[in-house]
C-alpha positions, 0 to 999 in steps of 0.5 A, a space after each residue: 596125360 598124353 595131352 599134358 606132356 606137350 604142354 609141359 615141353 612147351 612150357 619148359 622151352 619157354 622157360 629156357 628162352 626166358 632163362 637165356 633172356 634173363 627176363 622172367 618174373 616171379 608171378 609168371 613162374 608161380 602161375 606156371 608151377 600151379 598150372 603144371 600141378 593141376 594138370 598132373 593131379 587131374 584124371 585122364 580125359 574122357 573121349 568126347 561124343 564124336 569118339 563114342 559115336 564112332 566106337 558104337 557104330 563100329 561095335 554094332 556091325 561086328 560079331 559076338 566078340 566085341 562083348 568080351 573085348 569090352 569087359 577086358 578094357 573095363 578091367 584095365 581101366 579099373 586097374 589103372 584107376 586103383 594105381 596112385 598118380 605120378 608127379 611128373 615135376 618131381 620125376 623130371 626135376 623141373 621144379 628144381 630147375 624152375 627154383 634155380 631160375 627164380 633164384 638167379 633171375 637177376 644174376 649176370 656174368 661177364 660171359 653173358 655179355 662177352 657173347 655179344 662182343 664183336 671180334 673187330 669193327 670197320 674203320 671209324 672214318 667209314 659209314 659202315 662203322 656208324 652202322 655197326 656201332 648203332 646196331 651193337 648199342 641196340 642189341 645190348 639194350 634189347 638183351 639186358 636191363 639197365 640194372 644188368 648193364 650197370 652190373 656189367 660196368 662194375 664187373 669191367 671196373 669202368 669209371 664214371 658209371 652212374 646208376 641214374 644214367 640211361 640204358 643207352 648210356 650204359 651200353 655206350 660206356 661198355 662199348 667204348 670204355 670196356 671194349 675199346 671202340 672209338 667214340 662215335 660222337 667224337 668221330 662225328 665231331 672230328 669230321 665236323 671240325 675238319 670240314 667247317 671253316 670258322 674265324 676265331 679271335 684270341 685276346 692276348 696281353 703284350 707279353 703273350 703276343 710277343 712270346 707267341 710271335 717270337 723274334 721279329 715275328 718269326 713264329 707267325 709264319 710258322 704257326 700259319 704253315 703248321 696249322 694251315 690257317 690265316 693268322 693276323 694281329 689287331 692292336 685295339 684290342 690286342 688279339 690274334 685273329 685266325 681263320 681256318 677249319 674248326 679242328 685247326 683252330 682248336 689246335 691253335 687254341 691249345 698251343 696258345 694255352 700252352 704258351 700262356 702256361 709256359 711263361 715265367 717272370 723275373 725282375 731286375 733292379 735298376 741303379 739309374 735315376 732315369 728309366 731305360 728308354 722304351 726303344 732300348 727295351 724293345 731292342 733287348 726283347 728282339 735280340 734275346 727273345 724275352 719280353 722286357 718292360 719297365 715295371 714300377 720304379 727302378 725295376 724291369 720285368 723279364 717275361 720268357 718261356 720256361 722252355 727257353 731259359 737262355 732268353 732270360 739270361 741274354 735279356 739280363 745280360 743286355 740290360 746290365 750292358 745298358 746300365 754299364 754303358 750309361 754310367 761309363 758315358 757319364 764318366 768319360 770326357 771328350 776333347 777336340 783337336 784344331 790343327 794349326 793354320 795352313 802354311 804360307 805356301 798354300 796357293 789360296 789365302 786361308 782368310 778367303 775361306 774361313 774354317 767351318 764345320 758341319 755334321 755329316 751322316 755316318 754310313 757304315 757297311 756294318 750296322 751300328 751297335 745294338 744299343 746305338 741310337 736308331 734315329 741317326 748318327 752324325 760326325 763333325 767334319 770340316 767343310 771342303 772348299 771347291 777351290 783352295 787347299 785340301 780339306 784334310 789335315 796333312 800331319 807331316 806338314 802340321 806336325 800333328 799330335 806329336 809336335 803339338 802345334 795345334 790346339 786341344 779344347 774341351 767342351 767348355 773351349 778350354 785348353 786341355 792336354 791328353 796325358 794330363 786329362 788321362 792321369 788326373 782322374 786316376 788314383 795315385 799309383 802304388 807298388 804292384 800296379 801297372 798303367 797302360 795307355 791304349 789308342 783305338 781308332 774309329 769315329 766319334 758320333 753325335 746322336 740326336 734325341 731318339 726318334 721313331 724314324 731314322 733320318 739323314 738330315 742332321 739336327 744342326 743344319 748348315 756349316 758353323 765355326 767350330 766354337 758354335 758347334 761345341 756350344 751346341 753340343 754342350 747346351 743341347 746335351 747331345 749324346 755321343 758314341 764311339 764306333 771302332 773302325 780299321 785305319 787305311 794303313 792297316 787294311 794293306 798290311 799282312 797279319 803276322 801273328 794271330 790268336 783266339 781269345 775269350 774276354 770278360 769285362 766286369 764293371 763295378 757299380 759307380 758310387 757318388 764319391 766324385 770319382 770319374 774312373 771306372 773300377 773294373 775287372 778284366 778276365 782274358 783267356 787264350 782259347 785252345 786249338 785255335 786254327 787260323 786260315 790264310 784268309 784270317 778266319 779262326 776256327 775252334 777245334 773240338 776236343 774229339 779232333 785234338 791230339 791228347 794233351 797237346 794244347 792243355 798248356 795253351 788252354 790254361 794260359 789266362 790272366 785276370 786284372 783288376 783296376 781303374 780305367 778312364 776314357 777320353 774321346 778325341 774328335 779330329 774333324 780335320 782327319 778321316 778318323 777319330 781316336 779314343 784314349 783309355 788308360 788302365 791302372 791295374 794289378 794282376 789278381 791271382 787265381 785263388 783270390 778270384 771271385 767264387 763265381 769266376 772260379 766256377 766259370 773257369 772250371 766249367 769252361 776248361 771242362 767244356 774245351 777238354 772233356 765236354 761232348 762235341 755237341 755240348 753248349 758252352 757255359 754262361 758267364 756269370 752276370 754278377 761277381 762279388 769280391 771284397 764287398 764290391 759288386 761287379 756287373 758283366 759289361 761284355 762277354 766276347 770272343 776276340 780274334 787278335 792279330 798283330 801287324 805292322 802298318 806302313 805307308 810308301 811316303 812314310 818312313 816309319 812302321 807302326 806296330 798295331 793290334 787288330 781285333 775282330 770282336 764277336 759278342 756271344 749273346 747278340 752275335 754283334 761283330 765289330 773290328 778295331 785297331 789299337 796301339 799301346 803305350 806302356 810304362 815308363 811314360 817318358 817323352 820319347 815313348 809318348 811322342 812315338 805313341 802320338 806319332 803312331 796315332 797321327 799316322 793311323 788317324 791321318 792317312 786317307 783311304 787310297 782310291 786306287 791300286 788297293 792291295 787289300 779290300 775289306 768290305 767291313 770298312 766304315 764309310 763316312 760322307 
């Protein structure tokens, strides 16, 4: 029995080890239990032969006492033999412990695996992290079975657990998702991504490429710097080519995918029979930041990013402007003025030098309007002689438009009258309506057919009689435009009164009723808190810097007029400037009769100036107005710095009241300056002659070449 106890202890230790390892089979337990029962029931082992021999040799050399001792031992053995055997398994509760092991051999708890979770780990970017990660995976795989690891995943409530996954996959799932260790595979992939240099091509369509590039390709350089890669575009096929490390290319791919998902499309109907020229659509795209293109018949597709909705508004606004511009050009007329012959006091007879005219390229210190022809603009001018009388008309000697000694012809070379030409195309005047004639000064420019290259070579070479020039314009259907400019007399005059205005002009869609006048609605509002400095620059003070209630009355000073307008352009090739005459037959529209869209806009604008936050953006003007079944489209939305002045010259005994305006287009930041004079009712002969006298003075005075008291760098120059 003494030999059996060490064996039992060893077996119990082995069982304990199996318990903590949780890998113990039912067959091994059964065999162990049978062995222990057999040992407990077997008699005590007898001494072996070596022991007997030793005992005999010892007793043979002793005295007579050993016999009594032998009998005593025999009696004790007899007493032990008659005593019933003890069950060691029952006394030590080994059986119940082994039964518990058998029952709970496949049951695990979170505490079993929590013992193996390290407190922290090394930096994932260091080599030590990979060693710690692999050692932990190996330890979990050696300590638990696949079934037990799958049970741990369920206890931790981790998603993506599959019973058919490998044992190592379960261990990785616990380490990364359960214990929050960074993925070793991702760490290795990230190191590889930022060390390998690759080239990749991203196919794009025109819309996507434009929105990724941005206005004039401004985003291309920014993308290259942001991702530290080389970027280029190819057209066949249209794609973006990038070269850089793998990680940067992945970031660029994500950005391109985001831009593609962010693209929104809108469609706008056209009222023109002919489509909008592609070059104009390209300019609209560049100015607005939204991609515009012809889509089918009579439609334009506008593609923009959802995060930049203002780009779509600007694109629609510019498309609407183009439509109005085409219709207004068709509804205006053009005349030309021929001065009388030179007086007899001219040193050289005019017969030796017959009058001839030519087209000269027009150059301006400021770029032309965004919708002007990009291939060139030319003005008809009289050809100067190297000897003889001055090529410029002297209005004081010729009498100019005021005395009417010269001739005014239309494009058919028929005699025409300015006043009659203006009033003919207007409906009859009615009660409550007023008429005003305005003369704006600038240059009437002839624009040849559009071309991909700008040129200073005129489409009609050489000098020609004026009749030939008019016939060329008529037969070739040459386009024209009017660009405003400041006369020389105004440049030297000081401003007297200045105010800042906000002006909206809406034009109704032209109908086929033969009416050439444009039906329009004009809204004008004096902006509050306009501060004008000595240099003539206006600034708009924000509400937080204004004294309360000081400018409220000024801010609400507004007017809305509705009526018909007709325009007549007068070419003056013998003078430095041309004139645009316009007549506006209108009536005042009270606020309660305004279109609902305009009322809402006025309320938002008033709130912006008085109660809006300092960093708030002004509201957008409505593109379309509806009034009494008529649709009005937004022609222009501008801020105007208006100045009243009196123009005069030393050799002229007169002073002409004039108005100069510096106009800023709010959508495209296009700035222009103009000068105008007005003739109001009644249109008597005296008022009309005074009006024409002012037109002669401002259009016929040449730009001084010396002793300038005022220099305007924005003055247009004509060769």
